[in-house]
Structures are given as structure tokens and as C-alpha cells.
C-alpha positions in Angstrom: 7.8 11.8 8.2 6.3 8.8 10.0 3.8 8.3 7.2 4.1 9.0 3.4 1.1 10.0 1.3 0.0 7.2 -1.0 -3.1 7.2 -3.2 -3.7 3.8 -4.9 -6.4 1.1 -5.1 -5.8 -1.9 -2.9 -7.9 -5.0 -2.0 -8.7 -5.5 1.7 -9.9 -8.8 3.1 -11.3 -9.4 6.5 -10.2 -12.6 8.3 -12.9 -14.6 10.0 -12.6 -16.9 13.0 -9.5 -19.1 12.7 -8.0 -16.7 10.2 -10.1 -17.8 7.2 -10.2 -15.0 4.6 -13.6 -13.6 3.6 -14.5 -11.8 0.3 -12.2 -8.9 -0.5 -13.2 -5.4 -1.6 -11.5 -2.5 -3.3 -10.5 0.6 -1.3 -8.0 3.4 -1.5 -4.9 4.1 0.4 -4.3 7.4 2.2 -0.8 6.8 3.6 1.6 4.2 4.5 4.5 3.9 7.0 6.6 1.4 8.8 3.9 0.6 11.4 0.7 0.7 9.3 -1.4 1.8 6.5 -4.4 4.2 6.2 -7.3 3.3 4.0 -10.6 4.8 2.8 -13.3 2.2 2.4 -17.0 2.0 1.4 -17.3 -0.9 3.8 -17.3 -0.5 7.6 -14.7 -2.6 9.4 -14.7 -2.9 13.2 -11.7 -2.1 15.4 -9.5 -5.1 16.3 -10.6 -6.9 13.1 -7.8 -8.8 11.4 -7.3 -7.9 7.8 -5.1 -8.6 4.8 -4.3 -5.8 2.3 -3.1 -6.7 -1.2 -1.1 -3.8 -2.8 0.9 -3.6 -6.0 4.2 -2.0 -5.3 6.8 -0.8 -7.8 7.6 -3.1 -10.6 6.8 -6.3 -8.9 4.8 -8.8 -10.9 2.8 -10.1 -7.9 1.1 -7.8 -5.4 2.3 -7.7 -1.9 0.1 -9.0 0.9 0.3 -7.1 4.2 -1.4 -8.2 7.4 -2.6 -6.2 10.2 -5.2 -5.2 12.8 -7.7 -2.3 12.4 -6.9 0.2 15.2 -9.1 3.0 14.0 -12.4 3.0 12.1 -14.6 6.0 11.7 -17.0 7.4 9.1 -16.4 10.7 7.4 -19.3 12.3 5.5 -18.5 12.5 1.8 -15.3 10.4 2.2 -16.3 7.0 3.5 -14.9 4.8 6.3 -11.4 5.9 7.3 -9.4 2.9 8.6 -6.1 2.9 10.4 -4.4 -0.5 10.2 -1.4 -1.5 12.3 0.8 -4.0 10.6 0.9 -7.3 12.6 1.6 -10.9 11.7 -1.6 -12.9 11.1 -1.7 -16.7 11.6 -3.2 -18.4 8.6 -5.1 -21.7 9.0 -3.2 -24.8 8.1 -4.7 -27.0 5.4 -7.5 -26.3 3.0 
């Protein structure tokens, strides 16, 4: 299958102008594949918004940080905001 079901809590973070991370929030995964990840969120995120997703995988001590762009964002009654995020490199600001 192109996507595998995955149900775990992750932390999503929107990136502001210049790639500056904003406050993160917890959401749940729906599925994950080579090209992207599906999330369910209580927070609305606009399409084309750049995001980071911090996810604990396997037996790694440190969570993995995935970067991407929101390609789908829609509200489902009783579920929340369903987000489709395509993996994409995100340029981070240099310096502090």
C-alpha cells in the first residue's frame, strides 16, 4: 500500500515567515507513507503552510523531525481537522 495506518500522538509546528518555528501542538497520525503523513488536529492549518512534525519512531531515544507542506486541510464533524502533509525539505533560519 502507498500509505500504512499509524495511530500515535505527534507534535506539529507551523513555520512562520523565514522558517521560524511557532508553538507546537499535539495531534494524532492517521497514516504515513514515503511521500507524506496524514494527521488529525484540533487546530486548523491552511494549505501550503510549512510544518514540522516531531514523531517518536521505534526504539530511537530522540524523536524524528519530519518537514513538509500542508496539501490538504479540511474539517470533519466529530473528528477534527484532517491534514494531508507532503514531505518536503524546509529551510531553517541561520543564526538565533
